[in-house]
C-alpha positions as CSV (number, residue, x, y, z in Angstrom):
1,X,17.2,-3.0,7.0
2,X,13.5,-2.7,5.9
3,X,12.3,-1.5,9.4
4,X,14.7,1.5,9.6
5,X,13.4,2.7,6.1
6,X,9.9,2.0,7.6
7,X,10.2,3.9,10.7
8,X,11.9,6.6,9.0
9,X,9.7,6.9,6.3
10,X,6.8,7.2,8.9
11,X,8.1,9.6,11.0
12,X,8.6,12.0,7.7
13,X,5.1,11.5,6.8
14,X,3.9,11.8,10.4
15,X,5.8,15.1,11.0
16,X,4.2,16.7,7.2
17,X,1.1,15.1,8.3
18,X,0.5,13.0,5.2
19,X,-2.0,10.2,5.5
20,X,-0.7,7.3,4.2
21,X,-0.4,3.4,4.9
22,X,2.1,0.8,4.0
23,X,0.4,-1.9,1.1
24,X,2.0,-4.4,-0.9
25,X,4.8,-7.1,0.0
26,X,5.2,-5.3,3.5
27,X,2.1,-5.2,4.7
28,X,1.8,-9.2,4.1
29,X,4.6,-9.8,6.0
30,X,3.0,-8.6,9.0
31,X,-0.1,-10.7,7.9
32,X,0.5,-13.5,5.9
33,X,3.5,-15.7,5.5
34,X,7.2,-14.4,5.3
35,X,8.1,-13.8,1.7
36,X,11.1,-12.1,-0.2
37,X,10.0,-8.5,-1.1
38,X,12.6,-5.8,-2.6
39,X,10.3,-2.8,-2.3
40,X,8.1,-1.3,0.1
41,X,4.5,-0.1,-1.5
42,X,2.7,3.0,0.2
43,X,-0.2,4.8,-0.5
44,X,-0.8,8.4,0.2
45,X,-3.8,10.0,1.3
46,X,-3.6,12.7,-1.6
47,X,-4.2,12.5,-5.3
48,X,-1.2,13.9,-7.3
49,X,-1.8,17.1,-7.9
50,X,0.1,17.7,-3.9
51,X,3.0,16.0,-5.3
52,X,5.4,18.9,-3.9
53,X,4.0,18.4,-0.5
54,X,5.3,14.8,-0.7
55,X,8.5,15.7,-2.2
56,X,9.1,18.6,0.6
57,X,8.3,15.7,3.0
58,X,10.7,13.6,1.8
59,X,14.5,13.9,2.7
60,X,16.6,14.0,-0.4
61,X,19.7,13.5,1.2
62,X,18.4,9.9,2.2
63,X,16.3,9.2,-0.6
64,X,16.6,10.0,-4.6
65,X,14.0,10.6,-7.1
66,X,13.9,8.0,-9.7
67,X,12.5,9.8,-12.4
68,X,13.9,12.7,-14.1
69,X,10.8,14.7,-15.5
70,X,9.1,14.0,-11.8
71,X,5.8,16.1,-12.5
72,X,4.8,14.5,-15.7
73,X,6.0,10.9,-14.5
74,X,3.6,11.2,-11.6
75,X,1.0,12.4,-13.8
76,X,1.0,9.7,-15.9
77,X,1.3,6.8,-13.6
78,X,0.1,8.2,-10.2
79,X,3.3,6.8,-8.8
80,X,6.5,8.4,-7.4
81,X,9.2,5.8,-7.6
82,X,12.1,6.6,-5.1
83,X,15.1,4.6,-3.7
84,X,16.8,4.8,-0.3
85,X,20.3,6.0,-1.2
86,X,22.2,3.6,1.0
87,X,20.5,0.4,0.3
88,X,19.2,0.9,-3.1
89,X,15.7,-0.2,-2.0
90,X,12.7,1.1,-3.9
91,X,9.8,2.7,-2.6
92,X,6.7,3.6,-4.3
93,X,4.4,6.5,-3.0
94,X,0.7,5.8,-4.8
95,X,-1.5,8.4,-5.0
96,X,-5.2,8.0,-3.8
97,X,-8.2,9.4,-5.1
98,X,-10.9,7.4,-5.2
99,X,-13.7,7.2,-2.1
100,X,-12.6,3.4,-1.3
101,X,-9.0,4.4,-0.9
102,X,-9.7,7.3,1.3
103,X,-12.0,5.1,3.8
104,X,-8.8,2.4,3.6
105,X,-6.5,5.2,4.9
106,X,-8.9,6.1,7.5
107,X,-8.7,1.9,8.7
108,X,-5.0,1.7,8.8
109,X,-3.3,-0.6,11.5
110,X,-0.5,1.3,13.3
111,X,2.3,-0.6,14.3
112,X,5.5,0.5,16.3
113,X,8.6,-0.2,14.3
114,X,12.1,0.8,16.3
115,X,9.9,3.5,18.3
116,X,7.9,4.9,15.3
117,X,4.4,4.3,14.5
118,X,4.3,3.1,10.8
119,X,0.5,3.0,9.4
120,X,-0.2,0.2,7.4
121,X,-3.2,-1.1,5.4
122,X,-6.3,-3.2,7.3
123,X,-5.9,-6.7,6.7
124,X,-9.1,-6.3,4.9
125,X,-7.9,-3.4,2.7
126,X,-4.6,-5.4,2.0
127,X,-7.0,-8.3,0.6
128,X,-8.9,-5.9,-1.4
129,X,-5.8,-4.6,-3.0
130,X,-4.4,-8.0,-3.5
131,X,-7.7,-9.4,-5.0
132,X,-7.6,-6.1,-7.0
133,X,-4.0,-6.7,-8.6
134,X,-5.1,-10.3,-9.3
135,X,-1.3,-11.2,-10.1
136,X,-0.6,-14.7,-9.2
137,X,1.8,-13.7,-6.0
138,X,-1.0,-11.4,-5.0
139,X,-3.7,-14.2,-4.7
140,X,-0.9,-16.5,-3.0
141,X,-0.5,-13.8,-0.5
142,X,-4.4,-13.4,0.0
143,X,-4.4,-17.5,0.7
144,X,-1.6,-17.1,3.0
145,X,-3.2,-14.2,5.1
146,X,-6.8,-16.0,5.1
147,X,-5.1,-19.1,6.7
148,X,-3.5,-16.7,9.2
149,X,-6.4,-14.7,10.2
150,X,-9.5,-16.5,9.9
151,X,-11.6,-13.6,11.4
152,X,-11.7,-10.7,9.3
153,X,-14.5,-8.6,8.1
154,X,-15.6,-10.4,5.1
155,X,-18.7,-8.2,4.6
156,X,-16.1,-5.3,4.1
157,X,-14.5,-7.1,1.6
158,X,-17.4,-8.3,-0.3
159,X,-18.9,-4.5,-0.5
160,X,-16.2,-3.2,-1.9
161,X,-15.0,-6.0,-4.1
162,X,-18.8,-5.9,-5.4
163,X,-18.4,-2.1,-5.9
164,X,-15.1,-2.7,-8.1
165,X,-17.2,-5.5,-10.2
166,X,-19.9,-3.0,-11.3
167,X,-17.0,-1.0,-12.4
168,X,-15.0,-3.5,-14.3
169,X,-17.3,-6.5,-14.6
170,X,-14.6,-9.0,-16.6
171,X,-12.4,-8.9,-13.5
172,X,-14.7,-11.3,-11.2
173,X,-13.4,-9.6,-8.1
174,X,-15.7,-11.2,-5.6
175,X,-15.5,-14.1,-7.8
176,X,-12.2,-14.4,-7.1
177,X,-12.1,-13.5,-3.3
178,X,-15.1,-16.6,-3.1
179,X,-13.1,-18.9,-4.7
180,X,-10.1,-18.3,-2.5
181,X,-12.0,-18.1,0.7
182,X,-14.2,-21.0,0.7
């Protein structure tokens, strides 16, 4: 069921030349331990001022936009929530605007799903996203990803986490990563 949706979204975004990467639970399934996930999180390669480009790309016969006042909701949250009409599976499109996100979008891992290339966050960028979120489930995901994938680019991860520590020092991103990694 998720495979069909991922392939369809990948096809639509590719057709409209929209850079993207699958993050969250669906990416964890690729790199970590299998777990239940009920949604699809997707970072889009532009800011919310190009919302109309994304709306044009998504087939509204197959996907339903959830907020009633789309433009206001997206401006406030930087997220466009939708659901696939047949299954009710939620899809959150997250607009990107930071240099980090733009670099992460250049590092995607492309995986064929039902003959469609689908772009996932790189393993390192998924770890960074999970450390940034800091929810208990996300930190458990990082542990499982590290166990299954011991050869990762830790210098890249540390570089970005240290930059985030400069902006939000109370979050201790680098320290959290080191505690999990060691």
